[in-house]
C-alpha positions in Angstrom: 14.7 64.7 -28.0 12.3 65.1 -25.1 9.4 62.7 -25.2 6.6 62.2 -23.0 4.5 59.3 -24.3 1.2 58.5 -22.3 -0.7 55.2 -22.6 -3.4 53.2 -21.0 -6.4 55.4 -21.6 -9.8 54.1 -23.0 -13.5 53.4 -22.5 -14.4 52.2 -19.0 -17.8 52.0 -17.4 -18.5 53.7 -14.2 -16.8 52.3 -11.2 -14.2 50.6 -13.3 -10.4 51.3 -13.2 -7.7 52.4 -15.5 -4.0 52.6 -15.2 -2.2 55.5 -17.2 1.4 55.4 -17.8 3.7 58.2 -19.2 7.2 56.9 -20.4 9.7 59.7 -20.6 12.9 60.1 -22.3 15.4 63.0 -23.3 15.7 64.6 -19.8 16.7 63.8 -16.3 13.3 62.2 -15.2 14.7 61.6 -11.6 15.3 65.2 -10.9 11.8 66.4 -12.5 8.5 66.7 -10.8 6.0 64.7 -12.6 2.3 65.7 -12.9 -0.9 64.3 -14.5 -3.2 66.9 -15.8 -6.7 66.6 -17.4 -8.9 68.6 -19.7 -12.5 68.0 -20.3 -14.1 69.5 -23.6 -15.0 73.4 -22.9 -13.1 73.1 -19.6 -9.8 74.4 -18.5 -6.8 71.8 -18.0 -6.7 71.2 -14.2 -4.0 69.4 -12.1 -5.1 66.0 -11.2 -2.0 64.7 -9.3 1.7 65.4 -8.7 4.7 63.4 -7.4 7.7 65.2 -6.3 11.4 64.0 -6.9 11.2 62.6 -3.2 7.8 60.8 -4.2 5.6 63.3 -2.1 2.2 63.5 -3.7 -0.5 65.8 -4.1 -3.9 65.3 -5.5 -6.9 67.5 -6.7 -9.9 67.0 -4.1 -12.0 65.6 -6.7 -9.7 62.5 -7.1 -8.5 61.9 -3.5 -9.0 58.5 -2.3 -9.6 57.2 -5.8 -6.4 58.1 -7.8 -2.8 57.0 -7.0 0.2 58.6 -8.6 3.4 56.8 -8.6 6.9 56.9 -10.4 9.5 54.4 -11.3 12.8 56.3 -11.9 14.6 53.2 -13.0 12.0 52.9 -16.0 11.6 56.8 -16.2 7.9 56.3 -16.0 5.0 57.9 -14.0 1.8 56.1 -13.4 -1.7 57.1 -12.5 -4.0 54.5 -10.9 -7.6 55.3 -11.4 -10.3 53.5 -9.5 -13.8 54.2 -8.9 -14.0 56.1 -12.2 -17.2 58.7 -12.6 -18.5 60.1 -15.7 -17.0 63.4 -14.7 -13.5 61.7 -14.9 -13.8 62.0 -18.7 -11.3 63.9 -20.1 -7.9 64.1 -22.1 -5.0 63.4 -19.5 -1.8 64.8 -20.0 1.6 63.9 -18.5 3.7 66.9 -17.4 7.5 67.1 -16.4 8.5 70.2 -14.6 12.1 71.2 -13.3 11.7 74.8 -12.1 15.4 75.2 -11.5 16.1 74.9 -15.1 13.0 76.2 -16.6 11.7 72.8 -17.7 8.1 72.3 -18.5 7.4 69.3 -20.8 3.9 68.0 -21.9 2.9 64.8 -23.5 0.3 64.5 -26.3 -2.3 63.1 -24.1 -4.6 60.1 -23.7 -8.3 60.0 -23.8 -10.3 58.5 -20.8 -13.9 58.1 -21.2 -16.2 56.8 -18.3 -19.4 55.9 -19.6 -22.0 53.0 -19.6 
């Protein structure tokens, strides 16, 4: 069955770094656009970063220059390197796998990131 398993979240001080991972299985990872979303309490889920099947990337303005998304098709894993973290980055981070041509839109269960001193 389809699985997206996020890991790497935790508590970090402002200015610190975390690396999130999302291990995928049960679908064709290499043909899927992979995204990281986040949702803070009381706010809507927002797109943080995305990476295409050809590794083109896009980022929310709020994380440009601080976050880097990457993928390893051999391991069916997508990463989100987060540097210079701010308290406003605190949220649940979700992995998403999308392939519009076949109506695919899968979500992971999320990993919590808390930035606090």
